[in-house]
ChimeraX commands (.cxc) that place a marker at each C-alpha (Angstrom):
marker #1 position -12.26,11.65,6.68 radius 0.5
marker #1 position -11.30,15.15,5.58 radius 0.5
marker #1 position -8.31,15.17,7.95 radius 0.5
marker #1 position -6.85,12.25,6.02 radius 0.5
marker #1 position -8.02,13.52,2.63 radius 0.5
marker #1 position -8.22,17.31,2.84 radius 0.5
marker #1 position -9.01,17.64,-0.86 radius 0.5
marker #1 position -12.41,15.94,-0.45 radius 0.5
marker #1 position -14.10,18.91,1.15 radius 0.5
marker #1 position -12.51,21.51,-1.09 radius 0.5
marker #1 position -12.19,25.22,-0.43 radius 0.5
marker #1 position -14.80,27.96,-0.70 radius 0.5
marker #1 position -14.23,28.28,-4.44 radius 0.5
marker #1 position -15.46,24.69,-4.80 radius 0.5
marker #1 position -12.18,23.24,-6.05 radius 0.5
marker #1 position -10.23,20.34,-4.59 radius 0.5
marker #1 position -6.72,21.76,-4.50 radius 0.5
marker #1 position -4.96,18.76,-2.95 radius 0.5
marker #1 position -6.32,16.08,-5.29 radius 0.5
marker #1 position -3.59,16.36,-7.95 radius 0.5
marker #1 position -0.83,16.05,-5.36 radius 0.5
marker #1 position -2.56,13.07,-3.75 radius 0.5
marker #1 position -3.01,11.33,-7.13 radius 0.5
marker #1 position 0.64,11.94,-8.02 radius 0.5
marker #1 position 1.61,10.40,-4.69 radius 0.5
marker #1 position -0.44,7.29,-5.45 radius 0.5
marker #1 position 1.15,6.98,-8.91 radius 0.5
marker #1 position 4.60,7.21,-7.33 radius 0.5
marker #1 position 3.69,4.52,-4.81 radius 0.5
marker #1 position 2.34,2.33,-7.62 radius 0.5
marker #1 position 5.57,2.61,-9.61 radius 0.5
marker #1 position 7.71,1.72,-6.61 radius 0.5
marker #1 position 5.48,-1.16,-5.51 radius 0.5
marker #1 position 5.52,-2.54,-9.04 radius 0.5
marker #1 position 9.32,-2.35,-9.18 radius 0.5
marker #1 position 9.62,-4.22,-5.87 radius 0.5
marker #1 position 7.12,-6.88,-6.96 radius 0.5
marker #1 position 9.01,-7.40,-10.22 radius 0.5
marker #1 position 12.34,-7.88,-8.45 radius 0.5
marker #1 position 11.35,-9.59,-5.19 radius 0.5
marker #1 position 9.24,-12.74,-5.39 radius 0.5
marker #1 position 8.96,-12.93,-1.58 radius 0.5
marker #1 position 7.32,-9.49,-1.59 radius 0.5
marker #1 position 4.55,-10.87,-3.83 radius 0.5
marker #1 position 3.58,-13.29,-1.06 radius 0.5
marker #1 position 4.01,-11.15,2.06 radius 0.5
marker #1 position 2.97,-7.53,2.56 radius 0.5
marker #1 position 5.43,-7.12,5.42 radius 0.5
marker #1 position 8.33,-8.09,3.12 radius 0.5
marker #1 position 6.91,-5.74,0.49 radius 0.5
marker #1 position 6.61,-2.86,2.96 radius 0.5
marker #1 position 10.16,-3.34,4.26 radius 0.5
marker #1 position 11.55,-3.41,0.71 radius 0.5
marker #1 position 9.56,-0.28,-0.12 radius 0.5
marker #1 position 10.73,1.51,3.01 radius 0.5
marker #1 position 14.31,0.71,2.01 radius 0.5
marker #1 position 13.63,2.33,-1.37 radius 0.5
marker #1 position 12.41,5.51,0.31 radius 0.5
marker #1 position 14.97,5.55,3.15 radius 0.5
marker #1 position 18.45,4.13,3.18 radius 0.5
marker #1 position 18.76,1.51,5.95 radius 0.5
marker #1 position 15.11,1.72,6.95 radius 0.5
marker #1 position 15.40,-1.93,7.93 radius 0.5
marker #1 position 17.76,-0.92,10.73 radius 0.5
marker #1 position 15.22,1.51,12.22 radius 0.5
marker #1 position 12.92,0.42,15.05 radius 0.5
marker #1 position 9.52,-0.64,13.71 radius 0.5
marker #1 position 7.72,1.71,16.09 radius 0.5
marker #1 position 9.67,4.67,14.71 radius 0.5
marker #1 position 8.65,3.79,11.15 radius 0.5
marker #1 position 4.99,3.16,11.98 radius 0.5
marker #1 position 4.52,6.20,14.21 radius 0.5
marker #1 position 6.44,8.61,11.98 radius 0.5
marker #1 position 5.78,7.30,8.46 radius 0.5
marker #1 position 4.37,10.63,7.26 radius 0.5
marker #1 position 7.32,12.64,8.55 radius 0.5
marker #1 position 9.71,10.09,7.04 radius 0.5
marker #1 position 7.97,10.41,3.67 radius 0.5
marker #1 position 6.79,6.79,3.67 radius 0.5
marker #1 position 3.44,5.61,2.33 radius 0.5
marker #1 position 0.98,4.02,4.72 radius 0.5
marker #1 position 0.97,0.25,5.06 radius 0.5
marker #1 position -2.65,0.20,3.86 radius 0.5
marker #1 position -1.81,2.11,0.67 radius 0.5
marker #1 position 0.95,-0.34,-0.11 radius 0.5
marker #1 position -1.35,-3.34,0.38 radius 0.5
marker #1 position -4.11,-1.82,-1.76 radius 0.5
marker #1 position -1.59,-0.99,-4.46 radius 0.5
marker #1 position -0.22,-4.55,-4.40 radius 0.5
marker #1 position -3.72,-5.98,-4.83 radius 0.5
marker #1 position -4.44,-3.62,-7.71 radius 0.5
marker #1 position -1.18,-4.45,-9.48 radius 0.5
marker #1 position -1.55,-8.19,-8.99 radius 0.5
marker #1 position -5.04,-8.02,-10.44 radius 0.5
marker #1 position -3.81,-6.05,-13.43 radius 0.5
marker #1 position -0.52,-7.95,-13.97 radius 0.5
marker #1 position -0.90,-11.70,-13.33 radius 0.5
marker #1 position 2.86,-12.21,-13.60 radius 0.5
marker #1 position 3.16,-10.33,-10.28 radius 0.5
marker #1 position 0.86,-12.72,-8.42 radius 0.5
marker #1 position 2.14,-14.58,-5.41 radius 0.5
marker #1 position 2.54,-18.33,-5.16 radius 0.5
marker #1 position -0.44,-20.64,-5.66 radius 0.5
marker #1 position -0.43,-21.44,-1.94 radius 0.5
marker #1 position -0.60,-17.77,-0.95 radius 0.5
marker #1 position -3.32,-17.06,-3.51 radius 0.5
marker #1 position -5.43,-19.87,-2.04 radius 0.5
marker #1 position -4.88,-18.56,1.50 radius 0.5
marker #1 position -5.82,-15.02,0.46 radius 0.5
marker #1 position -8.98,-16.26,-1.31 radius 0.5
marker #1 position -9.96,-18.27,1.78 radius 0.5
marker #1 position -9.35,-15.23,3.99 radius 0.5
marker #1 position -11.44,-13.05,1.69 radius 0.5
marker #1 position -14.35,-15.51,1.83 radius 0.5
marker #1 position -14.14,-15.62,5.63 radius 0.5
marker #1 position -14.09,-11.82,5.81 radius 0.5
marker #1 position -17.13,-11.55,3.53 radius 0.5
marker #1 position -19.07,-13.91,5.81 radius 0.5
marker #1 position -17.97,-11.87,8.83 radius 0.5
marker #1 position -18.99,-8.61,7.15 radius 0.5
marker #1 position -22.45,-9.95,6.29 radius 0.5
marker #1 position -23.00,-11.08,9.90 radius 0.5
marker #1 position -22.06,-7.70,11.37 radius 0.5
marker link #1:1,2 radius 0.2
marker link #1:2,3 radius 0.2
marker link #1:3,4 radius 0.2
marker link #1:4,5 radius 0.2
marker link #1:5,6 radius 0.2
marker link #1:6,7 radius 0.2
marker link #1:7,8 radius 0.2
marker link #1:8,9 radius 0.2
marker link #1:9,10 radius 0.2
marker link #1:10,11 radius 0.2
marker link #1:11,12 radius 0.2
marker link #1:12,13 radius 0.2
marker link #1:13,14 radius 0.2
marker link #1:14,15 radius 0.2
marker link #1:15,16 radius 0.2
marker link #1:16,17 radius 0.2
marker link #1:17,18 radius 0.2
marker link #1:18,19 radius 0.2
marker link #1:19,20 radius 0.2
marker link #1:20,21 radius 0.2
marker link #1:21,22 radius 0.2
marker link #1:22,23 radius 0.2
marker link #1:23,24 radius 0.2
marker link #1:24,25 radius 0.2
marker link #1:25,26 radius 0.2
marker link #1:26,27 radius 0.2
marker link #1:27,28 radius 0.2
marker link #1:28,29 radius 0.2
marker link #1:29,30 radius 0.2
marker link #1:30,31 radius 0.2
marker link #1:31,32 radius 0.2
marker link #1:32,33 radius 0.2
marker link #1:33,34 radius 0.2
marker link #1:34,35 radius 0.2
marker link #1:35,36 radius 0.2
marker link #1:36,37 radius 0.2
marker link #1:37,38 radius 0.2
marker link #1:38,39 radius 0.2
marker link #1:39,40 radius 0.2
marker link #1:40,41 radius 0.2
marker link #1:41,42 radius 0.2
marker link #1:42,43 radius 0.2
marker link #1:43,44 radius 0.2
marker link #1:44,45 radius 0.2
marker link #1:45,46 radius 0.2
marker link #1:46,47 radius 0.2
marker link #1:47,48 radius 0.2
marker link #1:48,49 radius 0.2
marker link #1:49,50 radius 0.2
marker link #1:50,51 radius 0.2
marker link #1:51,52 radius 0.2
marker link #1:52,53 radius 0.2
marker link #1:53,54 radius 0.2
marker link #1:54,55 radius 0.2
marker link #1:55,56 radius 0.2
marker link #1:56,57 radius 0.2
marker link #1:57,58 radius 0.2
marker link #1:58,59 radius 0.2
marker link #1:59,60 radius 0.2
marker link #1:60,61 radius 0.2
marker link #1:61,62 radius 0.2
marker link #1:62,63 radius 0.2
marker link #1:63,64 radius 0.2
marker link #1:64,65 radius 0.2
marker link #1:65,66 radius 0.2
marker link #1:66,67 radius 0.2
marker link #1:67,68 radius 0.2
marker link #1:68,69 radius 0.2
marker link #1:69,70 radius 0.2
marker link #1:70,71 radius 0.2
marker link #1:71,72 radius 0.2
marker link #1:72,73 radius 0.2
marker link #1:73,74 radius 0.2
marker link #1:74,75 radius 0.2
marker link #1:75,76 radius 0.2
marker link #1:76,77 radius 0.2
marker link #1:77,78 radius 0.2
marker link #1:78,79 radius 0.2
marker link #1:79,80 radius 0.2
marker link #1:80,81 radius 0.2
marker link #1:81,82 radius 0.2
marker link #1:82,83 radius 0.2
marker link #1:83,84 radius 0.2
marker link #1:84,85 radius 0.2
marker link #1:85,86 radius 0.2
marker link #1:86,87 radius 0.2
marker link #1:87,88 radius 0.2
marker link #1:88,89 radius 0.2
marker link #1:89,90 radius 0.2
marker link #1:90,91 radius 0.2
marker link #1:91,92 radius 0.2
marker link #1:92,93 radius 0.2
marker link #1:93,94 radius 0.2
marker link #1:94,95 radius 0.2
marker link #1:95,96 radius 0.2
marker link #1:96,97 radius 0.2
marker link #1:97,98 radius 0.2
marker link #1:98,99 radius 0.2
marker link #1:99,100 radius 0.2
marker link #1:100,101 radius 0.2
marker link #1:101,102 radius 0.2
marker link #1:102,103 radius 0.2
marker link #1:103,104 radius 0.2
marker link #1:104,105 radius 0.2
marker link #1:105,106 radius 0.2
marker link #1:106,107 radius 0.2
marker link #1:107,108 radius 0.2
marker link #1:108,109 radius 0.2
marker link #1:109,110 radius 0.2
marker link #1:110,111 radius 0.2
marker link #1:111,112 radius 0.2
marker link #1:112,113 radius 0.2
marker link #1:113,114 radius 0.2
marker link #1:114,115 radius 0.2
marker link #1:115,116 radius 0.2
marker link #1:116,117 radius 0.2
marker link #1:117,118 radius 0.2
marker link #1:118,119 radius 0.2
marker link #1:119,120 radius 0.2
marker link #1:120,121 radius 0.2
marker link #1:121,122 radius 0.2
marker link #1:122,123 radius 0.2
view
C-alpha cells in the first residue's frame, strides 16, 4: 500500500510529505473528468470512452497509441489510472445529477452493484 501511496507512512518527523501533491493530482483529475462528462454524453455511460477522452486531454493523439503502451506506461505518460477515473466519475455523478448516464446505463450499473454486493457477502 505504501508503494502506491508513499505519503501514508510518512517520514521520521511524522509528517506526510506527499499528501498535498497527491490531493492536488486528484483535484486536477476531477476537473478534467468533469469537463469531459459535461461535453461528452457517451463518456457518461462508458468508462472506456471517458478514459480515452481524458487521455486525449493529457496527450495529443493518445487515441492513436497502442492500448498496451498507455496501460503499461500511464505513470510515465502522466496519465491517471483507470481506477481513479472511474472513482472520480462515480463521485461527480453522485454530486451532479446532470452528469448521470442514461436511464438504461444507470439501471445496469445498479443491477451490477447489487450482484457485486451479494458476491462480496458470500466471499
